[in-house]
C-alpha positions in Angstrom: -0.3 -2.0 6.4 1.8 -4.5 8.4 0.5 -5.1 11.9 1.7 -7.0 15.0 -0.6 -9.1 17.1 -0.6 -7.9 20.7 -1.6 -10.4 23.4 -4.2 -9.7 26.1 -3.1 -8.3 29.4 -3.4 -5.3 31.7 -1.6 -2.0 32.2 -1.3 0.4 35.1 -1.6 3.9 33.8 -0.8 7.1 35.7 -1.5 10.8 35.5 1.3 12.6 37.4 -0.6 16.0 37.1 -3.5 14.5 39.0 -1.5 12.1 41.1 -3.8 9.3 40.0 -3.3 5.8 38.7 -5.6 3.2 37.3 -5.5 -0.3 35.8 -6.9 -1.1 32.3 -7.6 -4.7 31.2 -6.9 -5.2 27.5 -8.3 -7.8 25.0 -5.9 -8.9 22.2 -5.5 -6.4 19.4 -3.3 -5.6 16.4 -1.1 -2.5 16.1 0.9 -1.1 13.2 4.5 -2.3 13.1 5.5 1.2 12.2 4.0 4.7 12.3 2.0 5.4 9.1 4.4 6.6 6.5 4.1 9.5 4.1 3.7 7.1 1.2 0.9 5.1 2.9 -0.9 8.3 3.8 -0.7 9.7 0.4 -1.9 6.5 -1.3 -5.3 6.7 0.4 -5.7 10.5 1.0 -5.2 11.3 -2.7 -1.9 13.2 -2.4 1.3 12.5 -4.2 3.9 10.7 -2.0 7.2 12.6 -1.5 10.0 11.2 -3.7 12.9 9.1 -2.6 13.5 8.0 1.0 11.2 10.6 2.4 8.3 8.4 1.3 9.2 6.1 4.2 9.4 8.8 6.8 6.4 8.9 9.2 3.7 11.2 8.0 3.5 14.4 10.1 1.5 17.6 10.2 -1.6 15.5 10.5 -4.3 16.3 13.1 -6.2 13.8 15.2 -9.1 14.3 12.8 -6.9 13.6 9.8 -5.7 10.4 11.5 -9.2 9.1 12.1 -10.2 9.9 8.5 -7.2 7.9 7.4 -8.3 5.0 9.6 -11.7 5.0 7.9 -10.1 5.1 4.4 -7.8 2.2 5.3 -10.8 0.1 6.6 -12.7 0.8 3.4 -9.7 -0.2 1.2 -9.7 -3.6 2.9 -13.5 -4.1 2.9 -13.9 -3.5 6.6 -16.6 -1.6 8.4 -15.3 1.9 9.4 -14.7 2.6 13.1 -15.6 6.3 13.1 -18.7 8.2 12.2 -17.6 11.6 11.1 -20.2 14.4 10.9 -20.9 16.3 7.7 -18.9 19.3 9.0 -15.9 17.1 9.3 -15.3 17.9 12.9 -17.6 15.9 15.2 -16.3 12.3 15.5 -17.9 9.3 17.1 -16.1 6.0 17.7 -18.2 2.9 16.8 -16.8 0.5 19.4 -18.3 -2.7 17.8 -16.7 -2.0 14.4 -13.8 -4.2 13.3 -12.0 -1.7 11.2 -8.9 0.4 11.8 -8.8 3.0 14.5 -6.3 4.8 16.7 -5.0 2.9 19.7 -6.2 3.9 23.1 -3.4 5.2 25.3 -3.7 2.0 27.4 -3.1 -0.1 24.2 -0.3 2.2 23.2 1.7 2.0 26.5 1.0 -1.7 26.9 2.4 -2.4 23.4 5.3 0.0 23.8 6.4 -1.7 27.0 6.1 -5.2 25.5 6.4 -6.7 29.0 9.1 -4.5 30.4 8.7 -2.4 33.6 11.6 0.0 32.6 11.2 3.6 31.5 12.2 2.5 28.0 12.2 -0.9 26.2 16.0 -0.5 25.4 18.9 1.9 25.3 17.6 5.1 23.8 20.2 5.5 21.0 19.4 1.9 19.9 15.6 2.3 19.7 14.8 5.9 19.1 15.4 9.1 17.0 15.6 12.1 19.3 17.4 15.4 19.5 20.7 13.7 20.3 20.9 11.6 17.1 18.1 12.7 14.6 20.1 15.5 12.9 17.1 17.9 13.2 14.5 15.9 11.3 12.4 12.7 11.3 14.0 9.5 9.9 12.6 6.6 7.8 10.6 4.2 9.9 12.1 0.9 11.0 15.8 1.8 11.2 16.0 1.5 15.0 15.7 -1.7 17.0 12.2 -3.0 17.6 10.8 -3.8 21.1 10.3 -7.4 22.2 7.0 -7.6 20.3 8.4 -6.4 17.0 7.2 -2.8 17.1 9.5 -0.1 15.7 9.7 3.6 16.6 7.4 3.5 19.6 9.7 6.0 21.2 11.2 8.9 19.3 10.9 9.9 15.6 7.3 11.2 16.0 4.8 11.5 18.7 1.7 9.4 18.0 -2.0 10.4 18.4 -4.1 8.1 20.6 -7.9 7.7 20.8 -8.3 9.1 24.3 -9.5 12.5 25.5 -6.8 13.9 27.8 -9.0 15.4 30.6 -12.4 16.6 29.3 -13.3 18.5 32.5 -10.2 20.7 32.1 -9.1 20.5 28.5 -12.4 19.7 26.7 -11.8 18.0 23.3 -8.0 17.7 23.7 -6.6 14.3 22.7 -3.6 12.4 24.0 -0.4 11.8 22.1 2.5 9.6 23.2 6.1 8.5 22.6 8.4 11.5 22.0 9.7 12.9 18.8 12.8 13.7 16.8 13.3 17.1 18.4 12.8 16.0 22.0 15.3 15.6 24.7 15.9 12.2 26.4 13.5 12.9 29.2 10.6 13.2 26.7 11.1 9.7 25.2 9.6 7.6 28.0 6.9 5.0 27.9 4.8 7.0 30.5 5.0 10.5 29.0 1.6 12.0 28.0 1.0 15.1 26.0 -2.2 16.6 24.6 -3.6 19.0 22.1 -6.8 20.0 20.2 -7.9 17.4 17.6 -7.3 20.0 14.8 -3.6 20.5 16.0 -0.9 19.5 13.6 2.9 19.8 13.7 6.1 18.4 12.2 6.9 15.9 14.9 3.4 14.4 15.4 2.0 11.4 13.5 0.2 8.2 14.3 -0.1 4.4 13.9 -3.2 2.3 13.4 -4.8 -0.4 15.6 -7.7 -2.8 15.1 -9.4 -5.5 17.1 -7.8 -8.9 17.0 
């Protein structure tokens, strides 16, 4: 699992629905250079990787719970303490904040890393950096084929949406979690660094995947 070291800093997040903004200070962390691929997911989850180039496509049809289970498996494979306590029913999940293993990025980490220092709506020209409805030919594409951002991260916009750690709005949406980034079937306006979507942690669909993070 190749990761990129992300420097410390801060990010101003906003929720257009609530007309609110807030600043989050961030310690250094590491983030996956690419979304987790089908081959990487299969290697630890026990499934068979799909043949040919599809093995390097981002894994999709994974729920938020599937993603945190994978983070724990990846931690164990590298001798690290797991970051999530998962109940026996497989549904209730508790983040262990002091753990040094892999986890999903917070949405503050995700947007900060996606921006890579830019204040623009995207970190480059869309066709250069992202697979979206205008160029993806109706399907996801292998990771890493589009240009990286200034910090060396690929596919932060387009290709697949990416689960984040955060609850979206627990008072209104309960357990719904955030995902970010836009996907292969989205129009240009969805592939922006600030776009936020949400769904139940058991939700899974063919344009939603994830990438991993861990403390520096």
